[in-house]
C-alpha positions as CSV (number, residue, x, y, z in Angstrom):
1,M,-175.6,-62.8,-25.7
2,D,-175.9,-61.6,-29.3
3,I,-177.4,-63.2,-32.4
4,E,-174.0,-64.6,-33.5
5,D,-173.7,-66.4,-30.2
6,I,-177.1,-67.9,-30.5
7,K,-176.5,-69.0,-34.1
8,E,-173.2,-70.6,-33.1
9,L,-175.0,-72.4,-30.2
10,M,-177.7,-73.7,-32.6
11,T,-175.1,-74.9,-35.1
12,T,-173.2,-76.7,-32.4
13,M,-176.3,-78.2,-30.9
14,D,-177.4,-79.5,-34.3
15,K,-174.1,-81.5,-34.5
16,T,-174.7,-83.2,-31.2
17,S,-177.3,-85.5,-29.6
18,I,-178.4,-82.7,-27.2
19,E,-182.1,-82.2,-27.6
20,K,-182.8,-79.1,-25.6
21,I,-181.0,-76.1,-24.2
22,E,-182.5,-73.3,-22.0
23,I,-180.6,-70.1,-21.2
24,E,-181.8,-67.4,-18.8
25,K,-180.2,-64.0,-18.6
26,K,-181.8,-61.0,-16.8
27,D,-185.1,-60.4,-18.6
28,L,-184.6,-62.9,-21.5
29,K,-185.2,-66.6,-21.6
30,I,-184.2,-68.6,-24.7
31,M,-185.1,-72.2,-25.2
32,I,-183.8,-74.2,-28.2
33,S,-184.9,-77.7,-28.9
34,K,-184.7,-80.1,-31.7
35,K,-186.3,-83.4,-32.8
36,M,-184.1,-86.4,-33.2
37,A,-183.4,-88.7,-36.2
38,G,-186.4,-89.7,-38.3
39,E,-188.3,-86.5,-37.5
40,N,-188.1,-83.0,-39.1
41,N,-185.4,-80.8,-37.5
42,V,-187.2,-78.0,-35.8
43,I,-185.7,-75.2,-33.8
44,K,-188.0,-73.3,-31.6
45,S,-187.4,-70.1,-29.6
46,I,-189.3,-68.7,-26.6
47,A,-188.5,-65.3,-25.3
48,D,-190.1,-64.4,-22.0
49,D,-189.9,-61.5,-19.7
50,L,-188.7,-62.9,-16.4
51,S,-189.0,-59.8,-14.3
52,G,-192.8,-59.9,-14.2
53,R,-193.4,-57.0,-16.5
54,D,-196.1,-57.4,-19.2
55,M,-193.9,-56.1,-22.1
56,L,-190.3,-56.3,-22.9
57,S,-188.3,-53.1,-23.3
58,E,-188.2,-51.8,-26.9
59,A,-184.6,-52.7,-27.2
60,T,-185.1,-56.2,-26.0
61,G,-188.2,-56.6,-28.2
62,A,-186.2,-55.5,-31.2
63,G,-183.5,-58.1,-30.4
64,I,-186.1,-60.8,-30.0
65,E,-187.7,-60.0,-33.4
66,E,-184.2,-60.1,-35.0
67,F,-183.6,-63.4,-33.3
68,K,-186.9,-64.9,-34.5
69,N,-186.1,-63.8,-38.1
70,E,-182.6,-65.4,-37.8
71,I,-184.3,-68.6,-36.7
72,R,-186.7,-68.5,-39.6
73,E,-183.8,-68.1,-42.0
74,I,-181.9,-71.0,-40.5
75,E,-185.1,-73.2,-40.6
76,Y,-185.6,-72.3,-44.3
77,G,-182.0,-73.0,-45.0
78,K,-182.3,-76.5,-43.5
79,S,-185.6,-77.3,-45.2
80,L,-184.5,-76.3,-48.7
81,T,-182.9,-78.7,-51.1
82,V,-181.3,-76.4,-53.7
83,D,-179.9,-77.7,-57.0
84,E,-180.0,-76.8,-60.7
85,D,-183.7,-77.7,-60.9
86,T,-184.9,-75.3,-58.2
87,H,-184.8,-71.6,-57.7
88,I,-185.3,-69.8,-54.4
89,V,-187.0,-66.4,-54.7
90,K,-185.5,-64.2,-51.9
91,S,-186.7,-60.9,-50.6
92,P,-184.7,-58.0,-52.1
93,M,-185.7,-55.8,-49.2
94,V,-187.2,-55.5,-45.8
95,G,-191.0,-54.9,-45.9
96,V,-194.5,-56.4,-45.7
97,F,-195.2,-59.4,-48.0
98,Y,-198.5,-59.5,-49.9
99,K,-199.7,-62.4,-52.0
100,A,-202.3,-60.3,-53.8
101,S,-202.6,-56.7,-55.0
102,G,-205.6,-56.1,-52.7
103,P,-207.4,-57.8,-49.8
104,D,-210.2,-59.0,-52.0
105,D,-208.0,-60.0,-55.0
106,L,-206.8,-63.4,-55.9
107,P,-203.2,-64.2,-55.1
108,F,-200.6,-63.6,-57.8
109,V,-199.5,-67.3,-57.5
110,N,-200.4,-70.4,-55.5
111,I,-198.5,-73.6,-54.8
112,G,-198.6,-75.7,-57.9
113,D,-198.9,-72.8,-60.3
114,I,-196.8,-72.6,-63.4
115,V,-194.9,-69.3,-63.7
116,R,-193.0,-67.6,-66.4
117,R,-190.1,-65.2,-66.4
118,G,-191.2,-61.6,-65.6
119,Q,-194.5,-62.7,-64.0
120,T,-195.4,-60.9,-60.7
121,L,-195.1,-63.3,-57.8
122,C,-195.9,-61.0,-54.9
123,I,-195.7,-57.5,-53.6
124,I,-193.4,-56.2,-50.9
125,E,-194.4,-52.9,-49.3
126,A,-191.4,-50.9,-48.1
127,M,-191.8,-47.2,-47.0
128,K,-195.3,-47.0,-48.4
129,I,-194.1,-48.1,-51.9
130,M,-195.5,-51.3,-53.4
131,N,-192.7,-53.3,-55.1
132,E,-193.7,-56.1,-57.4
133,I,-191.4,-59.1,-57.2
134,E,-191.0,-60.7,-60.6
135,C,-190.1,-64.3,-61.4
136,E,-186.6,-64.7,-62.7
137,C,-187.1,-68.1,-64.3
138,E,-189.9,-70.4,-65.6
139,G,-191.2,-73.2,-63.6
140,Q,-193.7,-74.4,-61.0
141,V,-194.2,-72.9,-57.5
142,I,-193.6,-75.7,-55.0
143,E,-193.5,-73.8,-51.8
144,I,-194.4,-70.3,-50.4
145,F,-192.6,-69.5,-47.2
146,A,-193.7,-66.0,-46.4
147,E,-197.1,-65.3,-44.7
148,D,-199.5,-62.9,-46.3
149,E,-199.1,-59.5,-44.6
150,G,-196.1,-60.7,-42.7
151,I,-192.8,-58.9,-42.4
152,V,-190.0,-60.2,-44.5
153,E,-186.3,-59.5,-44.2
154,F,-183.7,-58.8,-46.8
155,G,-182.6,-62.2,-48.3
156,Q,-185.4,-64.2,-46.6
157,P,-186.7,-67.0,-48.8
158,L,-190.2,-66.2,-50.1
159,M,-190.9,-69.0,-52.6
160,L,-189.3,-72.1,-54.1
161,I,-189.7,-72.7,-57.8
162,R,-188.9,-76.0,-59.6
163,R,-187.5,-75.1,-63.1
């Protein structure tokens, strides 16, 4: 089972009234569940080692991390309402997300802040290089999706700005 199969399963499940699916294969267990109408759609994943070992193999662990990142991307895609009045700031690279230039410094931006074109929004560290991510439009920060010091993927939504 690869990421594409899991994505297809999640898309299919979202179009039905099925609330929960569990799949077990060798040393991997995947559980996908959703809340029904009137509640927020949430997709959760659980990956367990079924063979009794404490740690998954590196290959399986990497696959699980990739799967978790794909789920985050799908969750953001569902929660975002994109139109002419909003702009999604996406990560231009894989790296570590930082809200501030240092651990004791104030964040570059907070939810509710007014930002201008060219203003630094965050830093993404990639290969020991600190890359400042600048705002491409003027507006107000209405959501910050990435966690401070968390790993972000290429194209992953970082922030939502209302123009």
